[in-house]
C-alpha positions in Angstrom: -22.7 238.3 100.5 -23.3 234.5 101.4 -26.8 233.5 102.6 -27.3 232.2 106.2 -27.9 228.5 106.4 -31.4 227.5 107.2 -31.5 225.2 110.2 -33.9 223.0 108.4 -32.1 222.8 104.9 -34.1 221.0 102.2 -36.5 219.9 104.8 -37.7 223.4 105.6 -41.5 223.9 105.6 -41.4 227.6 105.5 -42.1 228.4 101.9 -42.5 232.2 101.7 -40.3 234.0 99.1 -38.5 236.3 101.5 -37.3 233.2 103.6 -36.2 231.5 100.5 -34.2 234.4 99.3 -32.6 235.1 102.7 -31.5 231.6 103.6 -29.5 228.7 102.0 -31.3 225.6 102.0 -28.5 223.3 100.7 -28.3 221.4 97.4 -27.7 217.9 96.1 -29.8 214.8 95.5 -33.5 214.8 96.6 -32.9 212.5 99.5 -29.9 214.8 100.9 -28.9 214.8 104.4 -30.9 216.8 106.9 -29.3 220.0 108.3 -28.7 219.7 112.0 -30.4 222.1 114.2 -28.4 225.2 115.3 -28.0 226.5 118.8 -30.6 228.9 120.2 -28.4 232.0 119.6 -28.4 231.1 115.7 -32.1 230.7 115.4 -33.4 232.3 112.2 -35.3 235.5 112.5 -38.8 235.4 111.2 -39.1 236.5 107.6 -39.7 240.1 106.9 -43.0 239.6 105.0 -46.7 239.9 105.5 -92.5 207.8 115.9 -91.2 206.2 118.9 -88.0 207.2 120.1 -86.5 203.6 119.8 -87.9 203.3 116.2 -86.6 206.7 115.2 -83.1 205.8 116.5 -83.2 202.6 114.6 -84.1 204.4 111.4 -81.5 207.0 111.9 -78.9 204.2 112.5 -79.8 202.7 109.2 -79.7 205.9 107.4 -76.3 206.8 108.7 -75.1 203.4 107.3 -76.4 204.4 103.9 -74.5 207.6 103.6 -71.2 207.2 101.8 -68.4 208.0 104.1 -65.2 209.5 102.6 -62.0 208.1 103.8 -60.7 209.9 106.9 -57.8 209.5 109.4 -58.3 206.5 111.6 -57.2 208.7 114.6 -58.3 206.7 117.5 -56.6 203.6 116.2 -53.2 205.0 115.9 -50.6 202.6 117.5 -48.0 203.9 120.0 -45.1 203.2 117.7 -46.6 205.7 115.1 -46.6 208.8 117.4 -42.8 209.1 117.5 -41.5 212.5 116.5 -40.7 212.8 112.8 -37.2 212.5 111.6 -37.5 216.1 110.1 -39.9 219.0 109.7 -40.5 217.6 106.2 -42.7 215.1 107.9 -44.3 217.1 110.6 -47.2 218.4 108.7 -48.3 214.9 107.6 -47.5 213.6 110.9 -49.9 216.1 112.5 -52.5 215.5 109.8 -52.4 211.8 110.2 -53.3 212.3 114.0 -55.6 215.2 114.0 -57.0 214.9 110.5 -56.5 218.7 109.6 -53.8 220.8 108.2 -52.3 223.4 110.5 -52.0 227.1 109.2 -48.7 228.8 108.7 -49.1 230.9 111.9 -49.1 227.8 114.0 -45.5 226.9 112.7 -44.4 230.5 113.1 -45.5 230.6 116.7 -43.5 227.5 117.4 -40.5 229.3 116.0 -41.3 232.2 118.3 -41.8 229.8 121.4 -38.4 228.2 120.5 -36.8 231.6 120.6 -38.1 232.1 124.1 -37.3 228.6 125.5 -35.3 226.4 123.3 -35.2 223.5 125.7 -38.9 223.4 126.3 -41.0 225.6 123.8 -44.3 224.1 125.0 -43.6 226.0 128.3 -42.4 229.3 126.8 -45.6 231.1 128.1 -46.2 229.4 131.2 -44.1 231.6 133.6 -45.6 234.9 132.6 -49.0 233.9 131.4 -49.7 230.5 132.7 -50.3 229.1 129.1 -49.0 225.9 127.8 -48.8 225.0 124.2 -50.6 221.7 123.6 -52.6 219.6 121.1 -50.6 219.6 117.8 -47.7 221.5 119.5 -47.1 218.3 121.4 -46.2 216.6 118.0 -43.8 219.5 117.1 -42.2 218.9 120.6 -41.6 215.2 119.9 -43.6 214.0 122.8 -44.6 210.5 122.8 -47.7 208.7 124.2 -47.7 206.1 126.9 -51.1 204.8 125.7 -51.3 201.8 123.5 -53.9 203.5 121.3 -54.0 207.1 121.9 -57.2 208.9 120.4 -56.0 212.1 119.0 -59.5 213.4 118.6 -59.8 213.5 122.4 -56.3 215.0 123.0 -57.0 218.1 125.0 -60.6 218.2 123.9 -62.6 219.9 126.7 -66.1 219.1 127.6 -67.7 221.8 125.4 -65.3 221.6 122.4 -67.2 220.8 119.3 -65.5 219.0 116.4 -64.8 222.6 114.8 -62.6 223.4 117.8 -59.0 222.1 118.1 -57.1 223.1 121.4 -53.7 224.6 121.1 -53.1 226.4 124.4 -54.3 225.6 127.9 -54.4 227.8 130.8 -56.2 228.0 134.2 -57.3 224.7 135.4 -59.9 226.3 137.8 -61.8 227.5 134.9 -60.5 225.2 132.4 -59.5 228.1 130.2 -58.2 227.1 126.8 -57.9 228.4 123.2 -58.0 226.7 120.0 -58.3 226.9 116.2 -61.9 227.0 115.0 -62.7 225.9 111.4 -66.1 225.3 109.9 -64.9 222.7 107.5 -61.9 220.2 108.2 -60.8 220.7 104.6 -60.3 224.4 105.2 -57.9 226.5 107.3 -59.1 227.9 110.6 -61.3 231.1 110.6 -60.0 232.2 114.0 -58.6 231.3 117.3 -61.2 231.3 120.1 -61.4 230.7 123.8 -63.6 228.6 126.2 -63.8 228.2 129.9 -65.2 224.6 130.2 -65.9 224.8 133.9 -67.9 228.1 133.4 -70.0 227.6 130.4 -70.1 226.5 126.7 -69.3 229.9 125.1 -66.7 229.9 122.4 -65.3 233.4 122.0 -63.3 234.4 118.9 -60.1 236.2 120.1 -58.1 236.7 116.9 -57.5 235.7 113.3 -54.4 233.7 114.3 -52.6 232.5 117.3 -50.5 235.7 117.6 -53.5 237.9 117.7 -55.2 235.6 120.4 -52.0 235.7 122.6 -51.8 239.3 122.3 -55.3 239.6 123.4 -54.6 237.5 126.2 -51.6 239.5 127.4 -53.5 242.7 127.1 -56.2 241.2 129.3 -53.5 240.0 131.9 -52.1 243.6 131.9 -55.4 245.1 132.6 -55.9 242.8 135.6 -52.2 242.9 136.9 -51.1 245.0 139.8 -47.3 244.3 139.9 -46.4 242.5 136.7 -47.2 245.1 134.0 -43.5 245.7 133.0 -42.8 242.1 132.3 -46.1 241.6 130.4 -45.6 244.6 128.3 -42.1 243.4 127.5 -43.6 240.0 126.3 -46.2 241.7 124.4 -43.6 243.7 122.4 -41.8 240.5 121.5 -45.0 238.8 120.3 -45.9 241.8 118.2 -42.4 242.3 116.8 -42.5 238.6 115.7 -45.9 238.7 114.4 -45.2 242.0 112.4 -42.2 240.4 110.6 -44.2 237.4 109.7 -47.2 239.4 108.6 -49.5 238.0 111.3 -49.9 241.3 113.3 -53.6 242.2 113.0 -55.5 245.3 114.4 -57.6 244.8 117.5 -61.0 243.3 117.1 -62.4 241.2 114.3 -60.4 241.0 111.1 -61.8 241.4 107.6 -61.9 237.6 107.2 -63.7 237.1 110.5 -66.4 239.8 109.6 -66.8 238.1 106.2 -67.4 234.7 108.1 -69.8 236.3 110.3 -71.9 237.4 107.3 -72.0 233.7 106.1 -73.1 232.4 109.6 -76.8 231.1 109.4 -77.3 231.1 113.2 -75.5 231.8 116.5 -75.8 228.3 118.2 -75.7 227.9 121.8 -71.9 228.4 121.9 -72.2 231.7 120.2 -69.5 231.2 117.4 -72.0 230.7 114.8 -72.5 228.0 112.1 -71.6 228.2 108.7 -73.1 225.8 106.0 -73.3 225.9 102.3 -76.7 227.6 101.2 -77.4 228.1 97.5 -79.1 231.1 95.8 -82.5 229.6 96.5 -81.9 229.3 100.2 -81.4 225.5 100.2 -78.9 224.3 102.8 -80.4 225.5 106.1 -83.7 226.0 107.8 -83.7 227.3 111.4 -84.8 225.2 114.3 -88.4 226.0 115.0 -88.0 227.0 118.6 -86.5 230.0 120.4 -83.2 229.6 122.2 -85.0 230.0 125.6 -87.6 227.4 124.8 -85.1 224.9 123.4 -82.9 225.3 126.7 -86.1 224.7 128.7 -86.7 221.4 126.8 -83.3 220.2 127.2 -83.2 221.1 131.0 -86.3 219.2 131.5 -84.7 216.1 129.9 -81.5 216.3 131.8 -83.1 217.0 135.2 -85.7 214.2 135.0 -85.5 211.8 137.9 -86.5 208.6 136.2 -87.0 207.0 132.8 -90.7 207.7 132.5 -90.4 211.4 133.3 -87.4 211.6 130.9 -89.4 210.0 128.1 -92.3 212.4 128.7 -89.9 215.3 128.7 -88.3 214.1 125.5 -91.5 214.1 123.4 -91.5 217.8 122.5 -87.9 217.5 121.4 -88.7 214.5 119.2 -91.1 216.4 117.3 -88.2 218.8 116.3 -86.0 215.9 115.5 -88.6 214.5 113.3 -88.7 217.8 111.5 -85.0 217.5 110.9 -85.6 214.3 108.9 -87.7 216.4 106.5 -85.1 219.1 106.3 -82.4 216.3 105.4 -84.7 215.0 102.7 -85.0 218.5 101.2 -81.1 219.1 101.4 -81.5 221.6 104.3 -78.7 219.8 106.3 -77.8 222.7 108.5 -80.9 222.3 110.7 -79.9 218.9 112.0 -76.4 220.2 112.7 -77.6 223.2 114.6 -80.0 221.1 116.7 -77.2 218.6 117.4 -74.7 221.4 118.3 -77.2 223.1 120.7 -77.8 219.8 122.4 -74.0 219.1 122.6 -73.3 222.6 124.1 -76.3 222.2 126.7 -74.5 219.1 128.0 -75.8 216.0 129.6 -75.0 212.4 129.1 -78.6 211.5 128.5 -78.6 213.6 125.4 -75.7 211.8 123.9 -77.6 209.2 122.1 -79.9 211.8 120.3 -76.7 213.8 119.4 -75.1 210.8 117.8 -78.2 210.3 115.7 -78.1 214.0 114.6 -74.5 215.2 114.3 -72.6 212.4 112.4 -75.3 212.3 109.8 -75.3 216.0 109.4 -71.6 216.1 109.0 -71.6 213.3 106.4 -74.3 215.0 104.4 -72.2 218.2 104.6 -69.1 216.1 103.5 -67.4 216.9 106.7 -66.9 213.3 107.6 -63.8 213.9 109.8 -66.1 215.8 112.2 -68.5 212.8 112.3 -65.7 210.7 113.5 -64.6 213.3 116.0 -67.9 213.8 117.7 -68.3 210.0 118.1 -64.9 209.7 119.5 -65.5 212.6 122.0 -68.7 211.2 123.2 -67.2 207.8 124.0 -65.3 209.5 126.8 -66.6 213.1 127.4 -65.8 214.5 130.7 -65.4 217.6 132.8 -61.9 217.2 133.7 -58.4 218.7 133.0 -57.0 215.1 132.6 -57.4 215.3 128.8 -54.0 214.4 127.5 -53.5 211.5 125.3 -49.7 211.3 126.0 
C-alpha cells in the first residue's frame, strides 16, 4: 500500500519514526523541490506515537564589561527584510531561533498543526471564538506575519510587564486582566519545563498550567467549562479534539504536575516573588546559591518604601537598607553563589517600579552572564528599555 504524501516533503520538520513510516517525503537531490501544501481536507493526522549608590553602580558596570559574553542572537537589531516568512518549514526553526534566541519544543509545532486543522485560513485565531485565546509570539513567525517596524525587537514581542526572561508568551487572552500563557525555561539553551500563565493587570504570579501547550489549553478549557452557563457542549467538544490530537502525538498528560515538573520543583532553590521558582546549578558542596538574607515580607516592604518615595532624598534614604543586601550579592558572586543576585534581581523585577530598573540592570544581566545564560541578559535589558503596563505589545 503506497504511503500518503507528506505535505512538507523533504522539508518536513517532524522527525518521529511513526510519521516517517506513514508518509512519503519524496526523493531526489538534496536541494529538491518543496512539496506544495495540500488543501485542509488532506491535512495529515498527527502521528500515532507518544559604598555610595553611584559608586556601586559604576563598579558594577565595570564588572559587567569584564564578564566574557557568549555570542547571542542580536534580536533587537533585526531588519524588516529579515522577518519575512521562511520559504519552507526547513527554515522555520532557525527563523524562530534567530528572532527569539531559543528553540521551540515539538509540542509547539504539533499544536500549530492542530490549529491549522481547526482554521486553515487563520490558525492563530483557531481558539479565539470559543476560548478568546490567540496564538502569538513565535506562532506569528509560523503564520508568516511581517513586521511594519524598521527594527522590531523580538525580545519585547508580546512580553508583558511581569514576564521575566525565562517566560516566552505563546497565547494571549483577556485584555482586561492581560491574561497570557507562555513557555517557561530556566536556561535558554534548554527546552521549556512547563507552560505557565500570568495576569499582568492583576499581579506578578507565574502559575504552571501544564508540561506542554496541549496540557495548558486543556486546563484553560476545563476552567472555562466550570465557569460557563450556556456553552458547555461546545467547550467539551473542543476539549475532546485537543485531547485526541494530544493523545496521538503523545502529549496528553494527567491532570496536575507532571513527573518532570515535580523533578524541577526539587531543584528549585527558592520560590521568588513570581512563585514559579528559581533553578541554578548548585554543586555537592552547596556552591551556587545562597538565600537573600531577608524575609519575603521585609523585602517587599523595602521595595515599597523605595517605589512610593515622594522625592530623591527620601528615595535614597529608603534605598539604603536594600543597598546593604546588594553589597552582599557582590560577596556571593565572588564566591560563585551566583543565584543570590539573580533571586534579588527577579524579586525587584516582579515587584515592579521604574525607579528599580537601574538596580535591576546592575544585578540581573551580570547574574545571567555568570550563569552562562547570556541570552537572558540581553532580554532583560531590552525589556526594561520599553517596559509597560499595556496590551500594545506586538512588534508586528
